[in-house]
C-alpha positions in Angstrom: 83.9 1.2 57.4 82.8 3.0 54.2 83.6 6.7 54.2 83.2 9.0 51.2 82.6 5.9 49.0 85.9 4.2 50.1 86.3 1.3 52.4 88.8 2.2 55.1 90.5 -0.7 57.0 90.3 -0.6 60.8 94.1 -0.6 61.2 94.3 2.7 59.2 91.5 4.2 61.4 93.5 3.2 64.5 96.5 5.1 63.2 94.2 8.1 62.5 92.7 7.9 66.0 96.1 7.9 67.6 97.2 10.9 65.5 93.9 12.7 66.2 94.3 12.1 70.0 97.8 13.6 69.9 97.3 16.6 67.6 93.6 17.5 67.4 91.5 16.4 70.4 92.3 19.3 72.7 90.5 21.7 70.3 88.1 19.6 68.2 87.1 17.3 71.1 86.8 13.5 71.5 83.6 13.5 69.4 84.9 15.9 66.7 82.2 18.5 67.8 84.7 21.4 68.2 84.3 21.4 72.0 87.7 20.2 73.2 89.1 21.4 76.5 90.9 24.2 74.7 88.0 25.3 72.6 86.3 27.6 75.0 88.9 30.3 74.7 89.3 30.2 70.9 87.8 32.7 68.5 86.7 31.6 66.0 85.8 28.3 67.7 87.2 25.0 66.2 85.3 23.4 63.4 82.6 20.9 64.2 84.0 18.0 62.2 80.8 16.0 62.4 79.3 18.4 59.8 81.7 17.4 57.0 81.5 21.1 55.9 84.8 22.9 55.3 84.8 26.6 54.5 88.3 26.9 53.1 88.6 24.0 50.7 87.2 25.6 47.5 84.7 22.8 47.4 81.2 23.6 46.1 78.5 23.6 48.7 76.9 20.1 49.0 80.1 18.3 48.0 82.9 16.8 49.9 86.6 17.8 49.4 89.2 15.4 48.2 91.8 14.0 50.6 94.7 16.0 49.1 92.7 19.2 49.6 92.1 18.3 53.3 95.7 17.4 53.6 96.7 20.9 52.3 94.3 22.5 54.8 95.9 20.6 57.7 99.4 21.3 56.5 98.7 25.0 55.9 96.6 25.7 58.9 94.1 28.6 58.9 95.8 31.9 59.4 94.0 34.2 61.8 92.6 31.2 63.7 94.0 28.8 66.2 94.2 26.1 63.5 98.0 25.6 63.3 100.1 24.3 60.5 100.8 20.6 61.0 103.8 19.1 59.2 102.6 15.5 59.4 104.1 12.9 57.2 101.6 11.2 54.8 101.6 7.9 56.7 100.0 9.8 59.7 98.1 12.6 57.8 96.0 10.5 55.5 94.8 8.0 58.2 94.0 11.1 60.3 91.8 12.5 57.5 90.1 9.1 57.3 89.5 9.1 61.0 88.0 12.6 61.0 85.5 11.3 58.4 84.1 8.9 61.0 82.6 11.8 63.0 79.9 12.2 60.4 76.6 10.8 61.7 75.3 7.7 59.9 73.7 8.8 56.6 75.3 12.3 56.6 78.5 13.8 55.3 81.2 11.2 54.7 78.8 8.4 55.8 76.1 9.4 53.2 76.4 7.0 50.3 75.0 9.7 48.0 77.6 12.3 48.9 80.0 13.1 46.2 83.7 14.0 46.5 84.8 16.7 44.1 87.8 18.7 43.1 87.9 22.4 44.3 86.7 25.0 41.9 89.1 27.5 40.4 87.8 30.9 41.0 90.2 32.3 38.5 92.2 35.5 38.8 90.9 38.5 40.8 89.0 40.7 38.3 89.5 43.7 40.5 93.3 43.7 40.9 93.8 46.6 38.6 90.9 48.7 40.0 90.3 48.2 43.7 88.3 51.5 43.9 85.8 50.2 41.4 85.5 46.9 43.4 84.6 48.9 46.5 81.9 50.9 44.5 80.6 47.7 43.0 80.5 45.9 46.4 78.6 48.8 47.9 
């Protein structure tokens, strides 16, 4: 299967499927739609992985994040949400990431031959660190 421009062997996807079933399915669901059996009570709800859209990767809109960026997200979790930190070894984590990519519908996201994978952008240092009061005024 071709995902994000790379051909992924079936054996690797099988490892990813097993890892997903063990760690992710209860929240993200068997179809990756974010409607697992535990999802109903979670706020915010689990991400719909079919969309191939990730809020916290620093990836510009319309682009796909790199595998190491997704790995960091899984390993760090999302504080303030039910997305836990998962300390998975690389031989399970990267096949899991490849398996998650299979949830994109044909022609969309990871399965769109025109989609581009790109590095996250660097927002640079916070320009308001020294003057938070001015930031509040500017934001108003």
